C-alpha atoms as one frame of an Amber mdcrd trajectory, in Angstrom:
protein
 -13.837-152.173 271.713 -13.416-148.216 271.150 -11.054-146.460 273.701 -12.754
-144.355 276.761 -12.763-141.139 275.676 -10.467-140.162 278.600  -8.059-142.477
 277.203  -8.620-140.598 273.687  -7.978-137.114 275.218  -4.932-138.386 276.870
  -3.154-139.710 274.020  -4.657-136.049 272.019  -2.525-134.575 274.809   0.517
-136.723 274.681   0.355-136.064 270.910   0.464-132.073 271.395   3.093-132.119
 273.336   6.034-132.265 271.028   4.144-129.375 268.798   4.415-127.310 272.162
   7.953-127.676 272.588  10.586-125.561 273.462  12.117-125.509 269.932   8.468
-124.696 268.947   7.864-122.122 271.272  11.241-120.655 271.086  10.220-119.867
 267.401   8.004-117.181 268.865  10.637-114.881 269.490  11.693-114.329 265.446
   8.123-114.099 264.842   6.779-111.232 267.105   9.493-109.491 265.929   8.551
-110.280 262.123   4.767-108.993 263.154   5.424-105.824 265.122   7.375-104.614
 262.380   5.182-105.152 259.703   3.435-102.519 258.372   0.053-104.282 257.408
  -0.303-108.060 258.005  -2.386-109.705 255.998  -3.239-113.848 256.934  -4.136
-116.698 254.527  -4.359-119.948 254.483  -6.953-122.522 252.691  -9.150-125.396
 254.736  -9.187-125.819 258.251  -5.627-123.931 257.930  -7.545-121.323 256.712
 -10.020-120.631 259.600  -6.459-120.791 262.165  -4.917-117.975 260.289  -8.547
-116.157 260.431  -8.103-116.881 264.243  -4.893-115.301 264.172  -5.803-112.182
 261.940  -8.790-110.990 264.459  -6.309-111.454 267.639  -4.100-109.190 265.462
  -6.867-106.668 264.929  -7.665-107.416 268.965  -3.620-106.214 269.603  -4.226
-102.808 267.286  -2.254-104.273 264.441  -3.328-103.201 260.505  -4.390-106.684
 260.457  -6.149-108.213 257.621  -7.252-111.770 255.703  -6.324-112.177 251.944
  -9.837-113.018 250.258 -12.102-110.070 252.301 -13.659-107.865 250.422 -12.023
-104.725 252.413  -8.286-106.568 252.614  -5.767-103.478 250.897  -2.971-104.001
 249.029   0.514-105.576 250.837   3.948-103.750 249.563   7.142-103.095 251.190
   7.713-103.335 254.778   4.414-105.471 254.363   3.967-109.827 255.680   1.769
-111.992 253.768   1.117-114.665 256.940   0.381-118.056 255.064  -0.074-121.521
 256.087   1.006-124.214 254.397   1.306-127.438 256.332   1.540-130.139 253.943
   3.976-127.886 251.913   2.701-126.422 249.053  -1.068-125.565 247.983  -1.342
-123.380 244.667  -3.856-120.534 245.780  -0.755-120.181 248.502   2.158-120.480
 246.899   0.041-118.084 243.796  -0.646-115.342 246.859   2.914-115.825 248.196
   4.849-114.694 244.687   2.329-111.416 244.264   3.083-110.646 247.804   7.227
-110.826 247.123   6.373-109.175 243.820   4.588-106.165 246.033   7.837-106.457
 247.897   6.364-107.863 251.395   8.105-110.427 253.629   6.536-113.746 253.185
   5.929-116.035 256.739   4.760-119.373 256.659   3.609-121.637 258.994   3.969
-125.342 257.694   4.471-128.602 259.125   6.724-129.489 256.101   9.412-127.082
 256.615  11.122-128.519 253.350   7.874-128.249 250.876   7.943-125.760 247.766
   6.196-122.694 249.703   8.117-122.717 253.133  11.082-122.743 251.269  10.463
-119.585 249.142   9.241-117.845 252.445  11.152-115.734 254.287  10.830-117.242
 257.627   9.459-120.781 258.577   8.030-121.901 261.676   7.789-125.305 261.807
   5.126-126.841 263.932   6.064-131.051 263.796   2.360-132.442 263.324   0.476
-134.485 261.128  -1.113-132.742 258.353  -4.073-133.876 255.756  -1.374-135.037
 253.345   0.156-137.339 255.751  -2.803-139.083 257.390  -2.287-142.136 254.967
  -0.107-144.921 254.499   1.833-144.319 258.329   1.690-146.614 260.929   1.664
-143.754 264.059  -0.874-142.104 262.877  -2.389-139.347 264.673  -6.201-140.357
 266.998  -7.736-137.139 265.493  -8.186-136.992 262.123  -6.621-136.241 258.843
  -5.092-132.712 259.577  -6.485-131.756 263.257  -3.490-132.328 264.656  -1.404
-129.552 262.759  -4.482-126.869 262.994  -5.023-127.970 266.882  -1.612-126.786
 267.230  -1.789-123.736 264.758  -4.534-122.669 267.335  -2.335-122.782 270.538
   0.733-122.091 269.084  -1.396-118.527 267.826  -2.413-117.734 271.775   1.125
-118.091 273.042   2.108-116.166 269.744  -0.749-113.636 270.756   1.002-113.681
 275.056   3.871-112.565 273.976   2.920-110.187 271.388   0.659-108.747 273.843
   3.596-108.066 276.084   5.873-106.872 273.553   2.988-103.826 272.736   2.113
-103.629 276.768  -1.261-104.091 276.261  -3.566-104.793 278.981  -6.325-107.942
 277.893  -8.822-105.025 278.414  -7.020-102.669 275.903  -7.524-105.892 273.447
 -11.268-106.395 274.498 -12.153-101.973 273.378 -10.948-103.750 269.713 -13.732
-106.408 269.887 -16.801-105.738 267.562 -20.235-104.845 269.139 -21.719-106.156
 266.004 -22.563-109.472 267.518
């Protein structure tokens, strides 16, 4: 018999708690400093991680930051003083590694959010944000799997972590919710 939805919800919330603990949330300070000091911010990730990075880019734009998503037709080049913020949950994706190298060659700083800080991509990043969570690459062959499928735990934690980041940035930039809303598109 399948567990009740309420029991599943309790388990998911229990799985999320370590990923939102003090040590994880304390990483926001350095990340906020990097983002507020950047000229341009370009975000990138693949798959569902990429969707979370796009969600963050949208909020950074709402905060009045010069934020873009790599791969969009209108993304400007990065250079010295800019930041490429990438996601590499499992620690390595060839496209993410390739873009990180291009950004480094252009003089931009590379920030990486990951569940695998000893992975190839995070090891070369200027700043690593570690979210302790199962990814799609770590969901097989272990007995303590998340109740959520594949890499969903990492992706949900990304979104929640980013929301705390946005609140921190909003306070640092002394912006009101109304000021953020003024940057929201009217073409919906």
